[in-house]
MINU-658466 format. One record per residue (C-alpha): residue in three letters; x, y, z; residue number from 0. Coordinates in Angstrom, 1 decimal. Layout:
residues N
{r: ala; c1: X; c2: Y; c3: Z; k: NUM}
...
END
This chain:
residues 183
{r: met; c1: 80.3; c2: 71.6; c3: 115.3; k: 0}
{r: lys; c1: 80.4; c2: 72.2; c3: 111.7; k: 1}
{r: arg; c1: 82.5; c2: 75.0; c3: 112.1; k: 2}
{r: leu; c1: 85.2; c2: 73.3; c3: 114.1; k: 3}
{r: leu; c1: 85.4; c2: 70.1; c3: 111.9; k: 4}
{r: ala; c1: 86.1; c2: 72.8; c3: 109.0; k: 5}
{r: trp; c1: 89.1; c2: 74.0; c3: 111.0; k: 6}
{r: leu; c1: 90.3; c2: 70.7; c3: 111.5; k: 7}
{r: ala; c1: 90.1; c2: 69.8; c3: 108.0; k: 8}
{r: val; c1: 92.2; c2: 72.9; c3: 107.1; k: 9}
{r: ala; c1: 94.5; c2: 72.3; c3: 109.7; k: 10}
{r: ala; c1: 95.1; c2: 68.7; c3: 108.4; k: 11}
{r: leu; c1: 95.6; c2: 69.9; c3: 105.0; k: 12}
{r: leu; c1: 98.0; c2: 72.6; c3: 105.9; k: 13}
{r: gly; c1: 100.0; c2: 70.4; c3: 108.3; k: 14}
{r: gly; c1: 101.5; c2: 68.2; c3: 105.5; k: 15}
{r: cys; c1: 102.5; c2: 71.6; c3: 103.5; k: 16}
{r: thr; c1: 104.6; c2: 73.4; c3: 106.3; k: 17}
{r: thr; c1: 107.2; c2: 72.7; c3: 108.9; k: 18}
{r: tyr; c1: 107.8; c2: 74.5; c3: 112.3; k: 19}
{r: ala; c1: 110.9; c2: 75.2; c3: 114.1; k: 20}
{r: leu; c1: 112.3; c2: 77.2; c3: 117.0; k: 21}
{r: thr; c1: 114.4; c2: 80.2; c3: 116.2; k: 22}
{r: gly; c1: 117.8; c2: 80.3; c3: 117.8; k: 23}
{r: asn; c1: 119.9; c2: 83.0; c3: 118.9; k: 24}
{r: gly; c1: 122.0; c2: 83.9; c3: 115.7; k: 25}
{r: pro; c1: 121.5; c2: 85.1; c3: 112.3; k: 26}
{r: thr; c1: 119.6; c2: 83.5; c3: 109.5; k: 27}
{r: ser; c1: 120.0; c2: 84.0; c3: 105.9; k: 28}
{r: ala; c1: 117.5; c2: 83.7; c3: 103.2; k: 29}
{r: glu; c1: 117.8; c2: 80.6; c3: 100.8; k: 30}
{r: asp; c1: 118.8; c2: 82.9; c3: 98.1; k: 31}
{r: lys; c1: 121.4; c2: 84.5; c3: 100.3; k: 32}
{r: ser; c1: 119.5; c2: 88.1; c3: 99.3; k: 33}
{r: tyr; c1: 119.4; c2: 88.8; c3: 102.8; k: 34}
{r: ser; c1: 120.3; c2: 87.8; c3: 106.7; k: 35}
{r: val; c1: 118.6; c2: 88.5; c3: 109.8; k: 36}
{r: thr; c1: 118.4; c2: 87.8; c3: 113.5; k: 37}
{r: leu; c1: 114.9; c2: 86.7; c3: 114.4; k: 38}
{r: pro; c1: 113.5; c2: 86.5; c3: 118.0; k: 39}
{r: gln; c1: 114.8; c2: 83.8; c3: 120.1; k: 40}
{r: asn; c1: 112.6; c2: 80.8; c3: 120.7; k: 41}
{r: trp; c1: 109.7; c2: 82.0; c3: 118.5; k: 42}
{r: val; c1: 108.3; c2: 79.5; c3: 116.3; k: 43}
{r: arg; c1: 109.1; c2: 79.5; c3: 112.6; k: 44}
{r: leu; c1: 106.7; c2: 78.7; c3: 109.9; k: 45}
{r: ser; c1: 108.7; c2: 77.7; c3: 106.5; k: 46}
{r: ser; c1: 106.0; c2: 77.6; c3: 104.0; k: 47}
{r: asp; c1: 108.1; c2: 78.7; c3: 100.9; k: 48}
{r: ser; c1: 111.4; c2: 80.6; c3: 99.9; k: 49}
{r: lys; c1: 109.9; c2: 83.8; c3: 99.5; k: 50}
{r: arg; c1: 108.5; c2: 84.1; c3: 103.1; k: 51}
{r: val; c1: 109.7; c2: 83.8; c3: 106.6; k: 52}
{r: ile; c1: 107.0; c2: 83.9; c3: 109.1; k: 53}
{r: val; c1: 107.6; c2: 83.8; c3: 113.1; k: 54}
{r: thr; c1: 105.4; c2: 83.8; c3: 116.3; k: 55}
{r: arg; c1: 105.9; c2: 83.7; c3: 120.0; k: 56}
{r: asp; c1: 102.3; c2: 82.6; c3: 121.2; k: 57}
{r: gly; c1: 100.2; c2: 81.8; c3: 117.5; k: 58}
{r: phe; c1: 100.1; c2: 83.5; c3: 114.5; k: 59}
{r: gly; c1: 96.6; c2: 85.1; c3: 115.5; k: 60}
{r: leu; c1: 98.3; c2: 86.6; c3: 118.8; k: 61}
{r: gln; c1: 101.4; c2: 88.1; c3: 116.9; k: 62}
{r: arg; c1: 103.7; c2: 87.5; c3: 114.0; k: 63}
{r: ile; c1: 106.7; c2: 88.9; c3: 112.1; k: 64}
{r: met; c1: 106.9; c2: 88.1; c3: 108.7; k: 65}
{r: ile; c1: 109.5; c2: 89.1; c3: 106.0; k: 66}
{r: thr; c1: 108.8; c2: 88.7; c3: 102.4; k: 67}
{r: arg; c1: 110.9; c2: 89.1; c3: 99.4; k: 68}
{r: ala; c1: 109.0; c2: 89.8; c3: 95.8; k: 69}
{r: glu; c1: 110.1; c2: 90.8; c3: 92.4; k: 70}
{r: ala; c1: 109.6; c2: 94.4; c3: 92.0; k: 71}
{r: lys; c1: 107.1; c2: 93.6; c3: 89.2; k: 72}
{r: asp; c1: 105.3; c2: 91.8; c3: 91.3; k: 73}
{r: ala; c1: 105.2; c2: 93.8; c3: 94.3; k: 74}
{r: phe; c1: 101.8; c2: 95.0; c3: 94.4; k: 75}
{r: pro; c1: 99.6; c2: 92.2; c3: 93.1; k: 76}
{r: lys; c1: 96.2; c2: 93.4; c3: 94.3; k: 77}
{r: ile; c1: 96.4; c2: 97.0; c3: 92.7; k: 78}
{r: lys; c1: 98.3; c2: 95.5; c3: 89.8; k: 79}
{r: lys; c1: 101.1; c2: 97.8; c3: 90.3; k: 80}
{r: ala; c1: 104.8; c2: 97.4; c3: 89.9; k: 81}
{r: ala; c1: 107.7; c2: 99.0; c3: 91.9; k: 82}
{r: asp; c1: 110.4; c2: 100.6; c3: 90.6; k: 83}
{r: asp; c1: 114.0; c2: 101.8; c3: 92.1; k: 84}
{r: lys; c1: 113.5; c2: 105.3; c3: 91.0; k: 85}
{r: leu; c1: 110.3; c2: 105.4; c3: 93.7; k: 86}
{r: leu; c1: 111.0; c2: 107.5; c3: 96.6; k: 87}
{r: ala; c1: 110.4; c2: 105.7; c3: 100.0; k: 88}
{r: ser; c1: 107.2; c2: 107.9; c3: 100.2; k: 89}
{r: glu; c1: 105.8; c2: 106.8; c3: 97.0; k: 90}
{r: leu; c1: 106.7; c2: 103.0; c3: 97.9; k: 91}
{r: ala; c1: 104.4; c2: 103.5; c3: 101.2; k: 92}
{r: glu; c1: 101.4; c2: 105.0; c3: 99.5; k: 93}
{r: leu; c1: 101.4; c2: 102.1; c3: 97.1; k: 94}
{r: gln; c1: 101.6; c2: 99.4; c3: 100.2; k: 95}
{r: ile; c1: 98.8; c2: 101.4; c3: 101.8; k: 96}
{r: ala; c1: 96.7; c2: 101.1; c3: 98.7; k: 97}
{r: glu; c1: 97.5; c2: 97.4; c3: 98.6; k: 98}
{r: leu; c1: 96.7; c2: 96.8; c3: 101.9; k: 99}
{r: lys; c1: 93.2; c2: 98.5; c3: 101.8; k: 100}
{r: ala; c1: 92.8; c2: 96.4; c3: 98.5; k: 101}
{r: gly; c1: 93.0; c2: 93.1; c3: 101.0; k: 102}
{r: gly; c1: 89.6; c2: 92.9; c3: 101.6; k: 103}
{r: ser; c1: 86.8; c2: 94.1; c3: 104.0; k: 104}
{r: gln; c1: 89.0; c2: 93.6; c3: 107.2; k: 105}
{r: phe; c1: 90.7; c2: 96.5; c3: 106.0; k: 106}
{r: ala; c1: 87.7; c2: 98.7; c3: 105.2; k: 107}
{r: asn; c1: 88.4; c2: 100.6; c3: 108.3; k: 108}
{r: leu; c1: 92.0; c2: 101.0; c3: 108.1; k: 109}
{r: thr; c1: 93.6; c2: 104.0; c3: 109.7; k: 110}
{r: val; c1: 97.4; c2: 105.0; c3: 108.9; k: 111}
{r: leu; c1: 98.7; c2: 105.7; c3: 112.5; k: 112}
{r: asp; c1: 102.3; c2: 106.6; c3: 111.3; k: 113}
{r: asn; c1: 104.2; c2: 106.7; c3: 107.6; k: 114}
{r: leu; c1: 107.5; c2: 107.8; c3: 108.3; k: 115}
{r: pro; c1: 110.9; c2: 107.0; c3: 106.6; k: 116}
{r: gln; c1: 113.0; c2: 103.9; c3: 108.0; k: 117}
{r: met; c1: 116.2; c2: 102.5; c3: 107.3; k: 118}
{r: val; c1: 115.9; c2: 98.7; c3: 105.9; k: 119}
{r: gly; c1: 118.7; c2: 96.6; c3: 105.2; k: 120}
{r: gly; c1: 120.8; c2: 99.8; c3: 105.2; k: 121}
{r: arg; c1: 118.7; c2: 101.5; c3: 102.7; k: 122}
{r: thr; c1: 116.2; c2: 104.2; c3: 102.7; k: 123}
{r: gly; c1: 112.7; c2: 102.7; c3: 103.0; k: 124}
{r: phe; c1: 109.6; c2: 103.3; c3: 104.8; k: 125}
{r: arg; c1: 107.6; c2: 102.6; c3: 108.5; k: 126}
{r: leu; c1: 103.9; c2: 102.3; c3: 108.2; k: 127}
{r: arg; c1: 101.6; c2: 101.8; c3: 111.4; k: 128}
{r: ile; c1: 98.3; c2: 100.9; c3: 111.0; k: 129}
{r: arg; c1: 95.1; c2: 99.7; c3: 112.9; k: 130}
{r: phe; c1: 92.1; c2: 98.2; c3: 111.9; k: 131}
{r: leu; c1: 89.1; c2: 96.6; c3: 113.4; k: 132}
{r: asn; c1: 88.4; c2: 92.8; c3: 112.7; k: 133}
{r: asn; c1: 85.1; c2: 91.5; c3: 112.5; k: 134}
{r: asn; c1: 84.5; c2: 90.9; c3: 116.2; k: 135}
{r: gly; c1: 85.8; c2: 94.7; c3: 116.9; k: 136}
{r: leu; c1: 89.2; c2: 93.9; c3: 118.1; k: 137}
{r: ala; c1: 91.6; c2: 96.2; c3: 117.3; k: 138}
{r: phe; c1: 94.6; c2: 95.0; c3: 115.5; k: 139}
{r: asp; c1: 98.1; c2: 97.1; c3: 114.9; k: 140}
{r: gln; c1: 100.5; c2: 96.3; c3: 112.2; k: 141}
{r: val; c1: 104.2; c2: 97.9; c3: 111.2; k: 142}
{r: trp; c1: 105.0; c2: 97.5; c3: 107.7; k: 143}
{r: cys; c1: 108.4; c2: 98.5; c3: 106.7; k: 144}
{r: gly; c1: 109.6; c2: 98.2; c3: 103.3; k: 145}
{r: val; c1: 112.4; c2: 98.8; c3: 100.6; k: 146}
{r: leu; c1: 113.4; c2: 98.5; c3: 97.1; k: 147}
{r: asp; c1: 117.0; c2: 96.8; c3: 96.4; k: 148}
{r: arg; c1: 118.1; c2: 95.7; c3: 93.1; k: 149}
{r: gly; c1: 114.8; c2: 94.9; c3: 91.2; k: 150}
{r: his; c1: 113.1; c2: 93.0; c3: 94.6; k: 151}
{r: tyr; c1: 110.8; c2: 94.5; c3: 97.2; k: 152}
{r: tyr; c1: 111.4; c2: 93.8; c3: 100.6; k: 153}
{r: leu; c1: 108.5; c2: 93.7; c3: 103.1; k: 154}
{r: ile; c1: 109.2; c2: 93.1; c3: 107.2; k: 155}
{r: ser; c1: 105.9; c2: 93.4; c3: 108.9; k: 156}
{r: phe; c1: 104.8; c2: 92.8; c3: 112.5; k: 157}
{r: his; c1: 101.1; c2: 92.1; c3: 113.4; k: 158}
{r: ala; c1: 99.4; c2: 91.8; c3: 116.6; k: 159}
{r: pro; c1: 96.1; c2: 92.7; c3: 118.6; k: 160}
{r: glu; c1: 96.6; c2: 96.4; c3: 120.0; k: 161}
{r: leu; c1: 95.6; c2: 95.2; c3: 123.3; k: 162}
{r: tyr; c1: 98.7; c2: 93.8; c3: 125.3; k: 163}
{r: tyr; c1: 100.5; c2: 92.1; c3: 122.2; k: 164}
{r: phe; c1: 101.6; c2: 94.8; c3: 120.4; k: 165}
{r: asp; c1: 103.4; c2: 96.5; c3: 123.1; k: 166}
{r: lys; c1: 104.9; c2: 93.7; c3: 124.6; k: 167}
{r: tyr; c1: 106.3; c2: 92.3; c3: 121.5; k: 168}
{r: leu; c1: 107.1; c2: 95.4; c3: 119.4; k: 169}
{r: pro; c1: 110.7; c2: 95.5; c3: 120.9; k: 170}
{r: asp; c1: 111.1; c2: 92.1; c3: 119.4; k: 171}
{r: phe; c1: 110.2; c2: 93.4; c3: 115.9; k: 172}
{r: asp; c1: 112.4; c2: 96.3; c3: 116.0; k: 173}
{r: arg; c1: 115.7; c2: 94.4; c3: 117.0; k: 174}
{r: thr; c1: 114.5; c2: 92.0; c3: 114.0; k: 175}
{r: leu; c1: 114.2; c2: 95.1; c3: 111.6; k: 176}
{r: ser; c1: 117.5; c2: 96.6; c3: 112.8; k: 177}
{r: ser; c1: 119.5; c2: 93.0; c3: 112.3; k: 178}
{r: phe; c1: 117.9; c2: 93.0; c3: 108.5; k: 179}
{r: lys; c1: 120.8; c2: 93.2; c3: 106.2; k: 180}
{r: leu; c1: 120.6; c2: 92.9; c3: 102.6; k: 181}
{r: ser; c1: 123.4; c2: 91.1; c3: 100.8; k: 182}
END
């Protein structure tokens, strides 16, 4: 009962800070016009700040696509590293892996399944696929695609349980990624 009350209190506090809206079928631009992207139609978009867009189909714990834009100097806050336009995509990927592993105990068992080059917004970036087990032993797969552009680090990611949700919604993520255009 205490746990339920705690969750309800958190939900009430967060409820005033965010807004939700269904996604449409056309391109969406970032608030600062740094990129445009076509989000999956009829997903729920969480608007929490100007540096991040998060969408889900069935709930943020079941699947989500996230687009993040950060200053290159603030790209990897947990490992206290900056990104540099001179970095190769493979070096950027290694920094992202280190950042994920520094994310806490849930990533202690992180396994890198793929580490490949990927075009992101018309530039050469990286594509990581990782897997980890949550505290209940459920396997989660994530895809992280990143690129540097004019002093900013862009990450487009997909998170879902490996069982059922990952394979079902990975095509939606890939369409979103292919629609991502840097301005």
